[in-house]
C-alpha positions as semicolon CSV with decimal commas, in nm:
position;residue;x (nm);y (nm);z (nm)
1;M;-0,277;2,833;0,503
2;P;-0,573;2,991;0,323
3;E;-0,867;2,762;0,258
4;S;-0,826;2,793;-0,120
5;A;-0,472;2,652;-0,100
6;I;-0,581;2,322;0,054
7;P;-0,734;2,167;-0,262
8;H;-0,437;2,281;-0,471
9;R;-0,191;2,127;-0,226
10;T;-0,386;1,803;-0,223
11;A;-0,397;1,792;-0,603
12;S;-0,025;1,861;-0,614
13;E;0,045;1,580;-0,368
14;L;-0,172;1,341;-0,567
15;L;0,017;1,433;-0,883
16;D;0,350;1,369;-0,710
17;I;0,231;1,030;-0,584
18;S;0,089;0,932;-0,922
19;M;0,425;1,008;-1,081
20;A;0,630;0,827;-0,816
21;V;0,428;0,505;-0,782
22;P;0,514;0,354;-1,124
23;Q;0,882;0,430;-1,065
24;V;0,879;0,261;-0,724
25;I;0,695;-0,043;-0,860
26;N;0,941;-0,068;-1,149
27;H;1,238;-0,047;-0,913
28;R;1,099;-0,309;-0,676
29;L;0,996;-0,554;-0,948
30;T;1,334;-0,519;-1,117
31;R;1,508;-0,594;-0,787
32;M;1,287;-0,899;-0,741
33;A;1,361;-1,023;-1,092
34;L;1,736;-0,974;-1,058
35;S;1,770;-1,108;-0,704
36;G;1,785;-1,471;-0,809
37;P;1,696;-1,773;-0,596
38;V;1,917;-1,676;-0,298
39;L;1,828;-1,338;-0,150
40;S;2,082;-1,106;0,007
41;A;2,009;-0,967;0,353
42;R;1,927;-0,633;0,189
43;D;1,677;-0,793;-0,050
44;Q;1,518;-0,998;0,230
45;K;1,470;-0,679;0,432
46;E;1,327;-0,489;0,133
47;F;1,088;-0,767;0,028
48;T;0,967;-0,816;0,387
49;R;0,903;-0,443;0,411
50;M;0,705;-0,452;0,085
51;V;0,480;-0,731;0,216
52;V;0,418;-0,549;0,544
53;E;0,336;-0,225;0,357
54;K;0,078;-0,406;0,145
55;Q;-0,079;-0,577;0,446
56;V;-0,115;-0,244;0,624
57;A;-0,255;-0,074;0,312
58;F;-0,514;-0,344;0,246
59;S;-0,622;-0,357;0,610
60;R;-0,705;0,014;0,624
61;P;-1,068;0,104;0,570
62;G;-1,164;0,327;0,276
């Protein structure tokens, strides 16, 4: 890959992420709101994964 393509690829990836993040957050918050007081096995797995993802993200430096 030519050196000049690296910044463009990075900018493109950042754009993709910035577009996807609000959609993922919306989906997850909607699932939380609609799950009710008794969680299905699928919801328990998803919510546990969300917590672990956040713990890993916050523990990373920089």
